[in-house]
C-alpha positions in Angstrom: 0.0 0.0 0.0 1.1 3.6 -0.6 1.4 6.1 2.2 -1.6 8.5 2.6 -1.1 12.2 3.3 -1.0 11.8 7.0 1.7 9.0 6.8 3.7 11.2 4.4 3.5 14.1 6.9 4.6 11.8 9.8 7.6 10.6 7.8 8.6 14.2 7.1 8.1 15.2 10.8 10.6 12.5 11.8 13.4 14.6 10.2 12.6 17.6 12.3 14.9 18.0 15.4 14.6 20.0 18.7 15.4 23.7 18.5 14.6 24.1 14.8 12.4 26.8 13.2 10.3 25.1 10.5 8.1 26.6 7.8 5.2 24.5 6.5 3.9 25.2 3.0 0.4 24.8 1.6 -1.0 21.4 1.1 0.4 18.2 2.6 3.2 20.1 4.5 0.6 21.7 6.8 -0.2 18.2 8.2 3.3 17.9 9.6 2.2 20.2 12.5 0.0 17.3 13.8 2.9 14.8 14.0 5.6 16.7 15.8 4.6 15.3 19.3 6.7 16.9 22.0 9.5 18.1 19.9 10.8 21.6 20.9 10.3 23.3 17.5 8.8 26.6 16.5 6.6 26.5 13.4 6.8 29.6 11.1 4.2 30.9 8.7 5.1 33.6 6.2 1.9 35.5 6.8 3.3 36.5 10.1 3.3 33.8 12.8 6.0 32.1 14.8 4.9 29.4 17.2 2.1 27.8 15.1 0.5 24.8 16.8 -1.6 21.9 15.4 -5.0 22.3 13.8 -7.7 23.4 16.3 -10.5 21.1 17.4 -13.8 21.6 15.7 -15.6 24.5 17.5 -12.4 26.0 18.8 -11.3 27.7 15.6 -10.3 31.4 15.7 -10.7 33.0 12.3 -8.0 35.5 13.1 -5.4 32.7 13.6 -4.6 31.3 10.1 -1.6 29.9 8.3 -0.4 31.0 4.8 -3.0 28.7 3.2 -5.8 30.5 5.1 -6.5 27.4 7.3 -7.2 28.0 11.0 -4.4 27.1 13.3 -3.4 27.3 17.0 -0.6 29.2 18.7 1.7 27.5 21.2 2.8 29.2 24.4 5.5 31.7 23.5 4.3 32.2 20.0 4.1 35.6 18.4 2.6 37.4 15.5 4.0 40.2 13.3 3.6 41.7 9.8 4.6 39.9 6.6 7.6 42.2 6.1 9.1 41.0 9.4 8.2 37.4 8.5 10.1 37.6 5.2 13.0 39.3 6.8 13.3 36.1 9.0 13.2 33.9 5.9 15.7 36.0 3.9 18.0 36.4 6.9 18.5 32.6 7.1 16.6 32.2 10.4 14.4 29.3 9.1 16.0 25.9 9.5 13.6 23.7 7.5 11.1 24.6 4.8 8.6 21.9 3.8 6.9 22.5 0.5 4.7 20.9 -2.1 6.2 20.3 -5.6 5.2 19.8 -9.2 8.7 18.6 -10.2 12.0 18.0 -8.5 15.1 17.5 -10.6 17.9 15.1 -9.7 20.2 18.0 -9.0 17.7 19.5 -6.5 16.1 22.1 -8.8 12.4 22.7 -7.8 9.3 23.7 -9.8 6.3 24.2 -7.6 4.4 27.3 -8.6 3.1 27.4 -12.1 1.8 25.1 -14.8 2.0 26.8 -18.2 -1.4 27.9 -19.5 -3.1 27.8 -16.1 -3.9 30.9 -14.0 -2.0 31.3 -10.8 -2.0 34.0 -8.1 1.8 34.1 -7.9 4.7 32.3 -6.4 4.0 33.3 -2.8 6.9 32.8 -0.4 8.3 29.7 -2.1 11.3 31.5 -3.8 12.3 33.2 -0.6 12.0 30.0 1.4 14.1 27.8 -0.9 16.8 30.4 -0.9 16.7 31.3 2.8 16.0 28.0 4.5 18.9 25.7 5.5 17.1 22.5 4.5 14.2 22.1 2.0 11.9 19.0 2.2 9.3 18.4 -0.6 6.1 16.5 0.1 4.5 15.4 -3.2 2.9 12.7 -5.2 5.4 10.5 -7.0 3.6 10.9 -10.4 1.2 13.3 -11.9 -2.5 12.5 -12.8 -1.3 11.1 -16.2 1.2 8.8 -14.5 4.3 10.7 -15.5 7.1 10.9 -12.9 7.5 14.1 -11.0 11.1 13.1 -10.0 12.9 14.0 -13.2 16.4 14.5 -14.7 15.6 18.2 -15.4 12.5 20.3 -14.6 10.3 21.2 -17.5 8.1 23.6 -15.6 9.1 27.1 -14.5 11.6 26.9 -11.7 11.2 28.1 -8.1 14.8 27.6 -7.1 18.1 26.0 -8.3 19.7 23.1 -6.4 17.7 23.7 -3.3 15.9 20.5 -2.5 17.5 18.1 0.0 14.8 15.5 0.7 11.6 14.3 -0.9 8.7 12.4 0.6 6.1 10.8 -1.7 3.5 8.1 -1.3 6.1 5.5 -2.3 9.0 6.5 0.0 11.6 9.0 1.2 14.4 10.0 -1.2 17.5 12.2 -0.7 18.9 14.4 -3.5 22.5 13.6 -4.4 23.7 16.3 -6.7 27.1 16.5 -8.3 28.5 20.0 -7.6 30.9 19.9 -10.6 28.7 18.4 -13.3 25.4 19.8 -12.2 23.9 16.3 -12.6 22.5 14.2 -9.8 20.3 11.3 -8.6 17.8 10.3 -6.0 18.9 7.9 -3.3 16.3 5.8 -1.5 16.1 6.5 2.2 13.0 4.4 2.8 10.4 2.7 0.7 6.7 2.3 1.6 6.0 -1.3 2.7 5.2 -3.6 -0.1 7.0 -1.6 -2.8 10.3 -2.8 -4.4 13.2 -0.8 -5.6 12.6 -1.9 -9.2 9.0 -0.9 -9.1 9.8 2.6 -7.7 12.7 3.0 -10.1 10.2 2.4 -13.0 8.1 5.3 -11.8 11.1 7.6 -11.4 12.3 9.4 -14.5 15.7 10.3 -13.1 18.4 7.9 -11.8 17.5 6.2 -8.6 20.1 4.8 -6.2 19.6 2.1 -3.6 
């Protein structure tokens, strides 16, 4: 069986360590907040929140407490709010340890495309470009293939780029993969960190357009 969205979020949460500041992007990454347990981390949202907690229980929502995806959230003790200019100063100043984002394509050298499909209307890149440039580690949570079955782990991105050589780790429904880029040649590969139960290396390699290493 493949991992569902919650299982993917749990796998990503396992890579977060005490003392880190973590930004959670829109989509599957927002679920990571529910799987951090008692880890001493501070969750950052680019709309102006540091100390974001898990999703509120039904009936306890505060419409003034939202994340960047306009979902209601909670605030942990010691959390703070501020304007977006201050929030982006934190990101651009290198104060975010981990950024967890969705992705449309990730290249074997770590290039990321996650904001635009040609021909479709979009509202803009949001904070993704700043996050992949300013965060120390970038983790992408994404489906392994698109709706047509084409791999989203590719030799080179064909969609408009968000950032160059910025992705470190990828979590899909089929497993966890590390980016191994060659600094000199600019090429790279994906190395298997863990595969979902019941899936073989050969099967996953067949669904991965780029080189996959055991």
